[in-house]
C-alpha positions as CSV (number, residue, x, y, z in Angstrom):
1,M,0.0,0.0,0.0
2,S,1.3,3.4,-0.9
3,E,1.5,6.2,1.6
4,Q,-1.4,8.0,-0.1
5,Q,-3.5,4.8,-0.1
6,F,-2.7,4.2,3.6
7,N,-3.7,7.6,4.6
8,L,-7.0,7.4,2.8
9,D,-7.7,3.8,3.8
10,T,-11.4,3.1,4.2
11,V,-13.4,0.3,5.8
12,D,-14.7,-0.8,2.4
13,H,-11.1,-0.8,1.1
14,A,-10.0,-2.8,4.0
15,R,-12.6,-5.5,3.3
16,T,-11.4,-5.9,-0.3
17,T,-7.6,-5.8,0.5
18,P,-7.1,-8.3,3.3
19,D,-3.4,-9.0,2.5
20,T,-2.2,-5.4,2.7
21,D,0.9,-4.9,4.8
22,L,0.3,-2.6,7.7
23,P,2.9,-1.0,10.0
24,W,1.6,-2.6,13.2
25,A,5.0,-3.2,14.8
26,E,6.1,0.4,14.2
27,L,3.0,1.6,16.1
28,G,3.9,-0.5,19.1
29,L,1.6,-3.5,18.6
30,K,2.7,-7.1,19.0
31,E,2.0,-9.6,16.3
32,N,-0.6,-11.5,18.5
33,E,-2.3,-8.2,19.2
34,F,-2.6,-7.4,15.5
35,E,-4.1,-10.8,14.9
36,D,-6.6,-10.2,17.7
37,I,-7.6,-6.9,16.1
38,K,-8.3,-8.7,12.8
39,K,-10.4,-11.3,14.6
40,I,-12.4,-8.6,16.5
41,L,-13.1,-6.7,13.2
42,G,-13.6,-9.8,11.0
43,R,-11.2,-8.1,8.6
44,R,-7.9,-6.2,8.6
45,P,-8.1,-2.8,10.3
46,T,-8.0,0.4,8.3
47,A,-5.0,2.7,8.9
48,A,-7.1,4.9,11.2
49,E,-8.4,1.9,13.2
50,L,-4.8,0.6,13.4
51,A,-3.7,3.9,14.9
52,M,-6.6,3.9,17.3
53,Y,-6.1,0.4,18.6
54,S,-2.3,0.9,18.8
55,V,-2.6,3.8,21.2
56,M,-5.5,2.5,23.2
57,W,-3.9,-1.0,23.5
58,S,-0.6,0.5,24.6
59,E,0.8,-0.3,28.0
60,H,0.2,3.3,29.0
61,C,-3.5,3.3,28.2
62,S,-4.7,-0.3,28.6
63,Y,-2.7,-1.4,31.6
64,K,-2.5,-4.8,29.9
65,S,0.4,-6.0,32.0
66,S,-0.7,-4.5,35.3
67,K,-4.5,-4.8,35.5
68,V,-4.5,-8.4,36.7
69,H,-2.6,-7.2,39.8
70,L,-4.4,-3.9,40.2
71,K,-7.7,-5.8,40.7
72,Q,-6.5,-6.2,44.3
73,F,-7.3,-2.6,45.0
74,G,-11.0,-3.3,44.4
75,A,-11.0,-6.8,45.9
76,K,-9.3,-5.8,49.2
77,V,-11.7,-3.1,50.2
78,T,-14.4,-3.1,52.9
79,D,-17.7,-1.4,53.1
80,E,-16.3,0.8,55.8
81,M,-13.5,1.9,53.4
82,K,-16.0,2.8,50.7
83,K,-18.4,4.8,52.9
84,D,-16.9,8.2,51.8
85,L,-16.0,7.2,48.3
86,M,-18.3,8.8,45.8
87,V,-16.4,7.9,42.6
88,G,-13.8,5.2,42.6
89,I,-11.3,3.5,40.2
90,G,-12.2,3.7,36.5
91,E,-13.0,7.3,36.1
92,N,-10.6,10.2,35.3
93,A,-10.1,10.7,39.1
94,G,-11.6,9.4,42.3
95,V,-13.9,11.6,44.4
96,T,-14.2,11.5,48.2
97,D,-16.9,13.1,50.4
98,I,-15.2,15.3,53.0
99,G,-18.4,16.6,54.6
100,N,-20.7,19.6,54.6
101,G,-21.7,18.9,51.0
102,W,-18.1,19.2,49.8
103,A,-16.2,16.6,47.7
104,V,-12.5,16.4,46.8
105,T,-11.0,14.7,43.7
106,F,-7.3,14.1,43.4
107,K,-5.0,11.9,41.3
108,I,-1.3,11.4,40.5
109,E,0.1,10.4,37.1
110,S,3.5,10.1,35.4
111,H,5.1,12.0,32.5
112,N,8.5,10.3,32.8
113,H,9.8,9.6,29.3
114,P,8.6,12.9,27.7
115,S,10.4,14.7,30.5
116,Y,13.7,13.1,29.6
117,V,13.3,13.8,25.9
118,E,12.2,17.4,26.4
119,P,12.3,18.3,30.1
120,Y,10.4,21.6,30.0
121,Q,7.5,20.6,27.9
122,G,7.4,17.1,29.3
123,A,7.0,18.3,32.8
124,A,4.7,21.2,31.9
125,T,2.3,19.0,30.0
126,G,2.4,16.5,32.8
127,V,0.9,19.2,35.0
128,G,-1.6,20.3,32.4
129,G,-2.8,16.7,31.8
130,I,-3.4,15.9,35.4
131,V,-5.2,19.2,35.9
132,R,-7.6,18.4,33.0
133,D,-8.4,15.1,34.7
134,I,-9.5,17.1,37.7
135,I,-11.6,19.5,35.6
136,S,-13.3,16.6,33.8
137,M,-14.7,15.4,37.2
138,G,-16.5,18.8,37.5
139,A,-14.1,20.2,40.1
140,R,-12.2,23.4,40.4
141,P,-8.4,22.6,40.6
142,V,-7.0,24.1,43.8
143,A,-3.4,22.8,44.1
144,V,-0.7,20.7,42.5
145,M,2.2,18.6,43.8
146,D,5.2,17.1,42.0
147,P,7.3,14.1,43.2
148,L,10.5,14.3,41.1
149,R,13.4,11.9,40.8
150,F,16.6,12.6,38.9
151,G,19.9,10.9,38.1
152,A,23.1,11.4,40.1
153,I,23.3,15.0,41.2
154,D,26.9,15.4,39.8
155,H,26.1,13.8,36.3
156,P,26.4,16.4,33.5
157,D,23.0,15.5,32.0
158,T,21.3,16.0,35.3
159,Q,21.7,19.7,34.9
160,R,19.7,19.7,31.7
161,V,16.9,17.6,33.1
162,V,16.6,19.3,36.4
163,H,16.6,22.9,35.0
164,G,14.0,21.9,32.4
165,V,11.7,19.9,34.6
166,V,11.6,22.4,37.5
167,A,11.0,25.3,35.1
168,G,8.3,23.3,33.3
169,V,6.5,22.4,36.5
170,G,6.7,26.0,37.8
171,G,6.0,27.7,34.5
172,Y,2.8,25.8,33.9
173,G,1.4,25.6,37.4
174,N,2.3,29.2,38.2
175,S,0.6,30.4,35.0
176,L,-2.5,28.5,35.9
177,G,-2.6,30.2,39.3
178,L,-2.4,26.9,41.2
179,P,-0.3,26.6,44.4
180,N,2.3,23.9,44.4
181,I,2.0,22.6,48.0
182,G,4.4,19.6,48.2
183,G,6.1,16.7,46.6
184,E,9.6,15.2,46.6
185,V,13.0,15.8,45.0
186,E,15.4,12.8,45.0
187,F,18.6,12.0,43.2
188,D,19.8,8.5,42.4
189,A,22.0,7.1,39.6
190,C,19.3,4.6,38.7
191,Y,17.2,7.5,37.2
192,Q,20.0,8.8,35.1
193,A,18.3,8.2,31.7
194,N,14.9,7.8,33.2
195,P,13.8,10.7,35.4
196,L,10.5,10.3,37.1
197,V,8.2,13.3,36.8
198,N,5.0,12.5,38.6
199,A,2.3,15.2,38.9
200,L,-0.6,15.4,41.3
201,A,-3.6,17.7,41.2
202,V,-6.5,18.2,43.6
203,G,-9.8,19.8,43.0
204,V,-12.9,20.6,45.0
205,M,-16.6,20.6,44.2
206,R,-20.1,20.4,45.7
207,H,-21.6,16.9,45.6
208,E,-24.1,17.9,42.9
209,D,-21.3,19.1,40.6
210,I,-19.7,15.7,40.0
211,R,-19.4,14.8,36.2
212,L,-18.6,11.5,34.6
213,A,-17.1,10.5,31.2
214,N,-19.8,8.9,29.2
215,A,-21.8,9.5,26.0
216,S,-25.5,8.8,26.4
217,G,-28.6,10.1,24.8
218,V,-29.2,9.4,21.1
219,G,-28.9,12.6,19.1
220,N,-26.8,14.4,21.7
221,K,-23.9,16.3,20.1
222,V,-20.3,15.3,20.4
223,I,-18.1,18.4,20.6
224,L,-14.4,19.0,20.6
225,F,-13.3,22.3,22.2
226,G,-10.2,24.1,23.3
227,A,-6.9,24.2,21.4
228,R,-6.6,23.1,17.8
229,T,-5.1,19.7,17.0
230,G,-1.5,19.6,15.8
231,G,1.2,17.1,15.3
232,D,2.8,17.3,18.8
233,G,2.8,14.2,20.9
234,I,1.8,11.7,18.2
235,G,2.7,8.3,19.4
236,G,3.4,9.6,22.9
237,A,1.2,7.1,24.7
238,S,1.8,4.1,22.5
239,V,5.5,4.4,22.0
240,L,7.2,6.9,24.3
241,A,5.6,5.7,27.5
242,S,5.2,2.1,26.6
243,E,8.7,1.1,25.5
244,S,12.2,1.2,27.0
245,F,14.6,3.8,25.6
246,D,16.9,2.4,23.1
247,D,19.5,4.6,21.4
248,A,19.4,2.4,18.4
249,K,15.8,3.2,17.8
250,P,15.3,6.9,17.3
251,S,11.7,6.2,16.3
252,K,11.0,5.4,19.9
253,R,11.4,9.1,20.7
254,P,8.5,10.9,19.0
255,A,7.4,14.5,19.5
256,V,6.6,15.6,23.0
257,Q,3.4,17.5,23.6
258,V,3.6,21.3,23.8
259,G,1.6,23.1,26.4
260,D,-0.1,26.5,26.7
261,P,-1.0,27.1,30.3
262,F,-2.9,30.3,29.5
263,A,-5.1,28.4,27.1
264,E,-5.7,25.8,29.9
265,K,-6.6,28.5,32.4
266,V,-9.3,29.8,30.1
267,L,-10.4,26.2,29.5
268,I,-10.8,25.7,33.3
269,E,-13.1,28.7,33.7
270,C,-15.0,27.7,30.6
271,C,-15.6,24.2,31.8
272,L,-16.6,25.4,35.3
273,E,-19.3,27.6,33.7
274,L,-20.5,24.7,31.6
275,F,-20.9,22.7,34.8
276,K,-22.5,25.5,36.7
277,D,-25.2,25.8,34.0
278,S,-25.6,22.0,33.6
279,V,-24.8,22.3,29.9
280,V,-22.9,19.0,29.4
281,E,-24.2,15.5,29.8
282,G,-20.7,14.0,29.8
283,I,-17.1,15.2,29.4
284,Q,-13.7,13.8,28.8
285,D,-10.3,15.5,28.7
286,L,-7.9,14.7,25.9
287,G,-4.6,13.5,27.1
288,A,-2.9,10.2,26.2
289,A,-4.2,8.9,22.9
290,G,-6.1,12.1,22.2
291,I,-9.3,11.7,20.1
292,S,-8.9,8.0,20.0
293,C,-9.2,7.9,23.8
294,A,-12.0,10.5,24.2
295,T,-14.3,9.0,21.6
296,S,-13.8,5.4,22.4
297,E,-14.1,5.9,26.2
298,L,-17.1,8.2,26.1
299,A,-18.9,5.8,23.7
300,S,-17.8,2.7,25.7
301,N,-19.0,4.2,29.0
302,G,-22.3,5.3,27.5
303,D,-25.4,3.3,26.5
304,G,-25.2,3.5,22.7
305,G,-22.7,4.4,20.0
306,M,-21.1,7.4,18.4
307,H,-20.8,8.8,14.9
308,V,-18.0,11.3,14.2
309,D,-16.8,13.3,11.2
310,L,-13.1,13.6,11.6
311,T,-12.9,16.3,8.9
312,K,-14.6,18.6,11.4
313,V,-11.6,18.7,13.7
314,L,-10.0,22.1,13.8
315,L,-6.4,21.7,12.9
316,R,-3.3,23.8,13.2
317,D,-1.5,21.5,10.8
318,S,-3.4,20.8,7.6
319,T,-1.0,18.0,6.6
320,L,-2.1,15.6,9.3
321,T,-3.5,12.3,8.2
322,P,-6.7,10.8,9.8
323,G,-4.5,8.4,11.9
324,E,-2.3,11.2,13.1
325,I,-5.4,13.3,14.0
326,L,-6.7,10.4,16.1
327,M,-3.3,9.8,17.8
328,S,-2.3,13.5,18.4
329,E,-1.9,14.4,22.0
330,S,-2.1,18.1,21.5
331,Q,-2.9,19.7,24.9
332,E,-5.7,21.9,26.3
333,R,-8.5,20.0,24.6
334,M,-11.8,18.6,26.0
335,M,-14.7,16.6,24.5
336,A,-18.2,17.2,25.7
337,V,-21.6,15.6,25.0
338,V,-24.4,18.2,24.8
339,T,-28.1,17.9,24.2
340,P,-29.5,19.8,21.2
341,A,-31.5,21.9,23.6
342,N,-28.3,23.1,25.4
343,M,-26.4,23.9,22.2
344,A,-27.3,27.6,22.2
345,R,-26.1,28.0,25.8
346,F,-22.9,25.9,25.0
347,E,-22.1,28.2,22.1
348,E,-22.7,31.3,24.3
349,I,-20.2,30.1,26.9
350,M,-17.6,29.2,24.2
351,D,-18.0,32.7,22.7
352,K,-17.7,34.3,26.1
353,W,-14.4,32.7,26.8
354,D,-13.3,32.9,23.2
355,V,-12.8,29.1,23.0
356,E,-12.8,27.4,19.6
357,Y,-15.1,24.3,19.2
358,S,-16.4,22.0,16.5
359,V,-19.3,19.7,16.5
360,L,-17.8,16.4,15.4
361,G,-20.9,14.2,15.5
362,E,-23.5,12.7,17.7
363,V,-24.5,9.9,20.0
364,T,-26.2,7.0,18.2
365,D,-27.9,3.7,19.2
366,S,-25.7,1.6,17.0
367,G,-23.4,0.4,19.7
368,R,-20.6,1.2,17.2
369,L,-18.0,4.0,17.0
370,V,-18.1,5.1,13.4
371,I,-15.7,7.8,12.2
372,E,-15.8,9.3,8.7
373,W,-13.2,11.2,6.7
374,D,-14.2,13.2,3.7
375,G,-17.5,11.3,3.4
376,E,-15.8,7.8,3.7
377,I,-16.0,5.5,6.8
378,I,-12.4,5.0,8.1
379,V,-13.3,3.6,11.5
380,D,-16.2,1.2,12.4
381,V,-15.5,-0.6,15.7
382,D,-17.2,-1.7,18.9
383,P,-15.8,1.0,21.3
384,K,-15.5,-1.4,24.2
385,T,-12.9,-3.4,22.3
386,V,-10.9,-0.3,21.9
387,A,-11.3,1.3,25.3
388,H,-11.9,-1.5,27.8
389,D,-11.6,-5.0,26.3
390,G,-8.0,-4.8,25.2
391,P,-5.4,-7.5,25.8
392,T,-4.7,-8.7,29.3
393,Y,-1.4,-10.3,30.0
394,E,-0.4,-12.4,33.0
395,R,3.3,-11.8,32.6
396,P,5.6,-14.4,34.1
397,Y,7.4,-13.2,37.2
398,S,9.8,-14.7,39.7
399,R,11.9,-13.6,42.6
400,P,15.2,-12.3,41.3
401,A,18.1,-14.8,41.6
402,G,20.1,-12.2,43.5
403,Q,17.4,-11.1,45.9
404,D,18.5,-13.4,48.7
405,A,22.1,-12.2,48.4
406,T,21.0,-8.6,48.4
407,Q,19.0,-9.1,51.6
408,A,21.8,-10.9,53.2
409,D,24.2,-7.9,52.7
410,R,23.4,-6.1,55.9
411,F,24.7,-2.6,56.4
412,S,25.7,-3.3,60.0
413,E,28.0,-6.1,58.9
414,S,29.7,-4.0,56.1
415,A,32.9,-2.0,56.7
416,A,31.0,1.2,56.4
417,G,28.3,0.0,58.8
418,R,30.9,-1.0,61.4
419,D,32.5,2.4,61.2
420,R,30.0,4.4,63.3
421,P,30.7,7.9,64.4
422,A,30.6,8.5,68.1
423,G,31.0,11.5,70.5
424,A,31.7,14.8,68.8
425,E,31.9,13.1,65.4
426,L,28.1,12.6,65.6
427,G,27.6,16.3,65.2
428,K,29.7,16.2,62.0
429,A,27.7,13.3,60.8
430,V,24.4,15.2,61.2
431,V,25.8,18.0,59.1
432,E,27.0,15.6,56.5
433,L,23.6,13.9,56.3
434,M,21.7,17.2,56.0
435,A,24.0,18.3,53.2
436,S,23.3,15.2,51.2
437,P,21.3,15.6,47.9
438,N,18.2,13.9,49.2
439,L,18.0,15.5,52.6
440,C,19.3,19.0,51.8
441,S,17.0,22.0,51.4
442,K,14.8,21.9,48.3
443,E,14.2,25.7,48.4
444,W,16.1,26.0,45.1
445,V,13.3,24.1,43.5
446,T,10.3,25.2,45.6
447,D,11.1,28.8,45.4
448,Q,10.4,28.6,41.7
449,Y,6.8,27.6,42.5
450,D,4.0,29.8,43.8
451,R,2.9,28.1,47.0
452,Y,0.4,30.6,48.2
453,V,-1.6,31.9,45.2
454,Q,-5.4,31.8,45.8
455,G,-4.8,32.4,49.5
456,N,-6.0,29.0,50.7
457,T,-2.6,27.3,51.4
458,A,-2.3,26.6,55.1
459,L,0.8,24.4,54.9
460,S,3.3,23.6,52.1
461,Q,6.9,22.5,51.6
462,P,9.0,22.0,53.6
463,D,6.3,20.9,56.0
464,D,5.4,17.2,56.2
465,A,2.1,17.7,54.2
466,G,0.5,20.4,52.1
467,V,-2.8,21.7,53.5
468,V,-5.4,23.6,51.5
469,R,-8.6,25.3,52.8
470,V,-11.7,24.2,51.0
471,D,-14.4,26.1,52.8
472,E,-13.7,29.7,54.0
473,E,-16.7,29.7,56.4
474,T,-15.9,26.6,58.4
475,G,-12.2,26.2,57.7
476,L,-12.7,22.7,56.3
477,G,-9.7,21.6,54.3
478,V,-7.5,18.7,53.0
479,A,-3.9,17.7,53.6
480,L,-1.9,15.8,51.0
481,A,1.5,14.1,51.0
482,T,3.4,12.1,48.4
483,D,6.0,9.5,49.4
484,A,8.1,6.7,48.1
485,N,11.2,4.9,49.2
486,P,12.7,3.2,46.2
487,R,15.6,1.8,48.1
488,Y,13.3,0.0,50.5
489,A,11.3,-1.3,47.6
490,Y,14.4,-2.6,45.9
491,L,15.3,-4.5,49.0
492,D,11.8,-5.8,49.5
493,P,9.1,-4.5,47.2
494,Y,6.2,-5.8,49.5
495,E,7.5,-4.2,52.6
496,G,8.9,-1.2,50.8
497,A,5.5,-0.4,49.3
498,K,3.9,-0.6,52.7
499,A,6.6,1.7,54.1
500,S,5.8,4.3,51.4
501,L,2.1,4.0,52.3
502,A,2.9,4.3,56.0
503,E,5.1,7.4,55.5
504,A,2.4,9.2,53.4
505,Y,-0.2,8.2,56.1
506,R,2.1,9.5,58.9
507,N,2.8,12.7,57.1
508,V,-0.8,13.6,56.6
509,A,-1.6,12.7,60.2
510,T,1.4,14.7,61.5
511,A,-0.1,17.8,59.9
512,G,-3.3,17.1,61.9
513,A,-5.5,15.6,59.1
514,R,-7.4,12.3,59.2
515,P,-6.1,10.1,56.3
516,V,-9.0,9.1,54.0
517,A,-7.9,8.2,50.5
518,V,-5.0,7.1,48.3
519,S,-3.9,7.7,44.7
520,D,-0.7,5.9,43.5
521,C,1.8,6.3,40.7
522,L,3.6,3.0,40.2
523,N,6.9,3.5,38.4
524,F,8.7,0.3,37.3
525,G,10.9,-1.1,34.6
526,S,9.9,-3.5,31.8
527,P,7.0,-5.8,32.5
528,E,8.6,-8.3,30.1
529,D,11.4,-8.8,32.6
530,P,10.3,-11.4,35.2
531,D,12.4,-9.8,37.9
532,V,10.7,-6.4,37.3
533,M,7.3,-8.0,37.1
534,W,7.9,-9.7,40.5
535,Q,8.8,-6.3,42.0
536,F,5.6,-4.9,40.6
537,A,3.4,-7.7,41.8
538,E,4.8,-7.6,45.3
539,A,4.5,-3.8,45.5
540,V,0.9,-3.9,44.5
541,R,0.2,-6.7,47.0
542,G,1.9,-4.6,49.7
543,L,-0.1,-1.5,48.9
544,A,-3.4,-3.4,48.7
545,D,-2.8,-5.2,51.9
546,G,-1.6,-2.0,53.6
547,C,-4.6,0.1,52.5
548,M,-6.9,-2.6,53.8
549,E,-5.2,-2.7,57.2
550,L,-5.1,1.1,57.4
551,G,-8.8,1.4,56.2
552,V,-7.9,3.8,53.4
553,P,-9.1,3.0,49.8
554,V,-7.2,3.5,46.6
555,T,-9.3,5.9,44.5
556,G,-7.3,5.8,41.3
557,G,-3.8,6.3,40.0
558,N,-1.4,5.5,37.3
559,V,1.1,2.7,36.2
560,S,4.3,3.7,34.4
561,L,6.3,0.8,33.0
562,Y,9.3,0.5,30.8
563,N,11.3,2.9,32.9
564,Q,14.6,1.6,31.9
565,T,17.4,2.2,29.4
566,G,19.7,-0.3,27.9
567,G,18.2,-3.1,29.9
568,Q,18.8,-1.3,33.3
569,A,15.6,-0.7,35.2
570,I,15.1,2.0,37.8
571,N,14.6,1.0,41.4
572,P,11.0,0.1,41.9
573,T,9.3,3.4,42.8
574,P,5.7,3.1,44.0
575,V,4.7,6.7,44.8
576,V,1.8,7.0,47.3
577,A,-0.3,10.1,47.4
578,M,-2.4,10.3,50.7
579,M,-5.2,12.7,51.2
580,G,-6.6,13.6,54.6
581,V,-9.4,15.7,55.9
582,M,-9.0,18.5,58.4
583,D,-12.1,20.0,60.1
584,D,-10.4,23.3,60.6
585,V,-7.1,24.2,58.8
586,T,-6.3,26.8,61.4
587,R,-5.5,23.8,63.7
588,R,-2.8,22.4,61.3
589,T,0.5,21.4,62.8
590,P,3.7,22.7,61.3
591,S,6.8,20.4,61.2
592,G,9.1,22.7,63.1
593,W,9.2,24.6,66.4
594,A,8.7,28.4,66.4
595,P,10.4,31.0,68.8
596,T,7.2,31.2,70.8
597,E,7.6,27.5,71.8
598,D,10.8,28.3,73.8
599,G,10.8,25.8,76.7
600,N,8.4,23.4,75.1
601,A,9.1,19.7,75.8
602,I,10.3,17.6,72.9
603,Y,8.9,14.1,72.9
604,L,9.8,11.1,70.7
605,L,6.9,8.8,69.9
606,G,7.8,5.2,69.1
607,T,10.8,3.0,69.6
608,T,14.1,2.6,67.7
609,A,15.8,-0.5,66.5
610,D,19.0,-1.1,64.5
611,E,17.3,-0.6,61.1
612,L,19.9,1.1,58.9
613,D,19.5,-1.0,55.8
614,G,18.4,1.1,52.8
615,S,18.8,4.2,55.0
616,E,20.0,7.6,53.9
617,W,23.1,7.1,56.0
618,A,23.8,3.8,54.2
619,R,23.3,5.7,50.9
620,L,25.9,8.2,51.9
621,K,28.3,5.3,52.5
622,G,27.5,3.7,49.1
623,H,25.6,0.7,50.5
624,L,22.3,-0.8,49.3
625,G,21.5,-4.2,50.9
626,G,19.8,-5.9,53.7
627,R,16.1,-5.6,54.6
628,P,14.1,-2.4,55.0
629,P,12.7,-1.3,58.4
630,R,9.8,-3.4,59.6
631,V,6.4,-1.7,59.2
632,D,3.7,-2.3,61.8
633,L,0.5,-0.8,60.2
634,A,-1.5,-1.3,63.4
635,Q,1.0,0.9,65.2
636,E,1.0,3.4,62.3
637,K,-2.8,3.7,62.5
638,L,-2.6,4.2,66.3
639,L,0.1,6.8,65.9
640,G,-1.8,8.6,63.2
641,D,-5.0,8.7,65.4
642,M,-3.0,10.1,68.3
643,L,-1.4,12.8,66.2
644,V,-4.7,13.9,64.7
645,N,-6.3,14.1,68.2
646,M,-3.3,15.9,69.7
647,S,-3.4,18.5,67.0
648,R,-7.2,19.0,67.2
649,D,-7.1,19.3,71.0
650,G,-4.1,21.7,71.1
651,M,-1.7,19.3,72.8
652,I,1.1,19.9,70.4
653,D,2.6,23.0,68.7
654,A,4.7,21.1,66.1
655,A,5.2,17.6,64.9
656,H,7.5,15.9,62.4
657,D,7.5,12.3,61.3
658,L,10.6,10.2,61.3
659,S,11.5,8.7,57.9
660,Q,14.5,9.2,55.7
661,G,17.4,10.3,57.8
662,G,15.7,9.2,61.0
663,L,15.8,11.2,64.2
664,A,18.8,13.2,63.1
665,A,17.0,14.5,60.0
666,A,13.7,15.2,61.9
667,L,15.5,17.2,64.6
668,A,17.5,19.2,62.1
669,D,14.4,19.9,60.0
670,A,12.5,21.0,63.0
671,C,15.2,23.4,64.1
672,L,15.8,24.8,60.6
673,R,12.1,25.3,59.9
674,F,12.0,28.5,61.8
675,G,15.6,28.8,62.9
676,V,15.0,27.7,66.5
677,G,17.4,25.5,68.5
678,A,16.9,22.5,70.8
679,R,18.6,20.8,73.6
680,I,18.4,17.0,73.2
681,G,19.4,14.2,75.5
682,L,20.0,10.8,73.8
683,G,21.3,8.6,76.6
684,E,18.1,7.5,78.4
685,V,16.0,6.7,75.3
686,A,19.0,4.9,73.7
687,E,19.4,2.8,76.7
688,R,15.6,2.1,76.9
689,D,15.7,0.9,73.3
690,G,18.9,-1.0,73.6
691,V,20.7,0.9,70.8
692,D,23.7,3.2,70.7
693,E,23.4,7.0,70.2
694,F,24.4,6.7,66.5
695,T,21.7,4.2,65.8
696,L,19.1,6.3,67.7
697,L,20.0,9.2,65.5
698,F,20.3,7.5,62.1
699,S,18.1,4.4,62.1
700,E,15.0,4.7,60.1
701,S,12.7,2.6,62.2
702,Q,9.0,3.3,61.3
703,G,6.1,4.4,63.4
704,R,7.9,7.4,65.0
705,A,7.4,11.1,65.3
706,V,8.8,14.0,67.3
707,C,6.4,16.5,68.9
708,S,6.8,19.9,70.5
709,V,4.5,19.9,73.6
710,P,3.7,23.0,75.7
711,R,4.5,22.5,79.4
712,T,0.8,23.0,80.2
713,E,-0.1,20.0,78.0
714,E,2.5,17.5,79.0
715,V,0.2,15.7,81.4
716,R,-2.5,15.3,78.8
717,F,0.0,14.3,76.2
718,K,1.5,11.6,78.4
719,D,-1.9,10.3,79.5
720,M,-3.0,9.8,75.9
721,C,0.2,7.9,75.1
722,T,-0.1,5.8,78.2
723,A,-3.8,5.1,77.6
724,R,-3.0,4.0,74.0
725,G,0.0,1.9,75.0
726,Y,2.2,3.9,72.7
727,A,5.9,4.3,73.6
728,F,7.1,7.8,74.3
729,A,10.1,9.5,75.8
730,R,10.9,13.1,76.7
731,I,14.1,13.8,74.9
732,G,14.7,17.5,75.3
733,V,13.4,21.1,75.1
734,V,13.0,23.8,72.5
735,D,15.7,26.4,73.0
736,A,15.1,29.7,71.3
737,V,18.1,31.3,73.0
738,N,20.8,28.9,72.0
739,D,21.0,28.8,68.2
740,A,22.1,25.2,68.0
741,L,21.0,21.6,67.8
742,D,22.7,20.7,71.1
743,L,23.1,16.9,71.5
744,Q,23.9,17.2,75.2
745,G,27.0,15.6,76.4
746,V,27.8,14.5,72.8
747,A,28.0,17.4,70.3
748,S,26.5,20.8,69.6
749,V,25.8,21.9,66.0
750,P,25.4,25.6,65.5
751,L,22.3,26.3,63.4
752,A,24.2,28.6,61.1
753,E,26.6,25.8,60.3
754,L,23.8,23.4,59.8
755,R,21.8,25.8,57.6
756,E,24.8,26.6,55.4
757,A,25.4,22.9,54.7
758,W,21.7,22.1,54.3
759,S,20.9,25.1,52.0
760,G,24.1,25.1,49.9
761,T,23.9,21.8,48.1
762,L,21.4,22.4,45.3
763,P,22.7,25.9,44.5
764,K,26.2,24.4,44.3
765,Y,25.1,22.1,41.5
766,F,22.4,24.1,39.8
767,G,23.3,27.8,40.3
């Protein structure tokens, strides 16, 4: 078939030319998948159908390797867990009832590979895409977050990626007027050619404003509105995010989408007015797979079919073929289903906001998705076979051959692990730890983001969680935290995933919010590698079991596979986004002590064991082996409940969870937050827990937090801990006079020295 014949391939032509060669492999399909498509259609696909199936059956869109495992999130859920869940897995984003007629929708997704190819636009369009998911649920976006992971901080290419990604996240989010309230920034050589750019958005709405993505009602109009369709992003979902990078295959690096945040800002307000006036029956954002996704998913979720004239699509590149138009991932586009009676009002709103639109077709009762081009039918499919009934693979997986040896390689038994600082050297170790790339100040990044626009941000980075007010009258709000520990997940993906979940849960509770819902972004290597697939299966099992034990449902999320280059996979990185509800955001708890807290008692909640495997201290010493810290989710739930109650009842002025870097990092963070020192005694609690002072400071045992407690509240604080049977110890006092982290009898670290080390790392590398 010539290029011209391929571009104008019709259904009738396909029926009469069954032996035509088609470029199914170049579009990312496997041979068995191409044969399945022919069986479904009863003929060979047209060029446009091939394009549609290729993007919708891609790993990124169909979850064909992961959905057999993801079913656990639905299977391991109780009625109690679902009581506040208004919309669950399967829609653009989950929706949770937070009370007083308010609902919150939030979701996290990946834009990893595009952000390596073109860092600025890859990151920017990642933000834009997740925001449109929130809009499509009927919500007003109110905040974003961005967990970021880059290669080695001293690698030459890290400069290019970091500068581009951070500028892209900030440029798009700031232009939308959305506060960036949290996230992560981590450096590790395993992400050198595969940075992880995960983007989260959260939106609020009244219960009655919820919208779903379906096309129902025969005769209702199908309308594409927003930006015009161009050639950017073609193949992005089917190829770029669904294959490993391979330098020998430049075709695996197609164009990255190009974003326009100001167009998206107008689109947000336009959509919200459509919702307010109940103009649309169904709505879908156009992200991965573009028109292919929007038409097939709307039709599949509806109760009929759809007829579309593709020549009606407004283009900014007139040379695009029908297949390219279907695959284009041009940004800032939405598709709506509108009754004929509402068309006049729809057009008024479009004109008011100066948004372009075109009526592509209408809903039918045929049960088919039929697409025409220049009067000829080029697509005639059952939309369910495109959108929801794609291939399902039970990929083989097995425990890696070297996993036992990795777990046997304990840090404490290594040369670096046996060389433990003591005495005055402990102070130097704290400074060294806080200057490390993953524990240093991230202000170089976060200062490029607007954290307070809209005036509803109650907490943001560097606090443990971001907090946003939802209701001005009552102070009702939500807290969000994103967490992952890829080193733990590498050592034990089941326990590592639970640890990431526990940390996100703990961070939200530390801020004073009741954890209620989870969204996840599961970043792994190739599913065709049994070792990677074992990591994925174990991590999903850990998250599903953990959510059930904590009583918090997964409301949606994203799977990102093929994160590897040249056969080298990233460390398994299951990112957990936790959302919590706060009755009054004025009661939120910051993560550091303020000058007004001078003399407050500092308490450590929880106990410490020798758990340095996978720790930040072990990373500093170049070691990755052993087993991650043990996670006791019953204790985590108890700790979270106490922290929420303590915050609500005014028992604590500040609280910080213990995670990466252990007690040393938590104390340093708490002092640096507002520049207030502390006097800390380590001896008694170290003796209680049977560990030395080094271990007490640098172990990453879970289920722990430090709290600043007013003297007037100490009795109530201790009574609550005693009544709940939770270990606690008074380890020091807030000292606003002495500008130091004073480890009494051991070492005293001036805050000026600590701050210089902590704040100097990123500017040293990135300017």
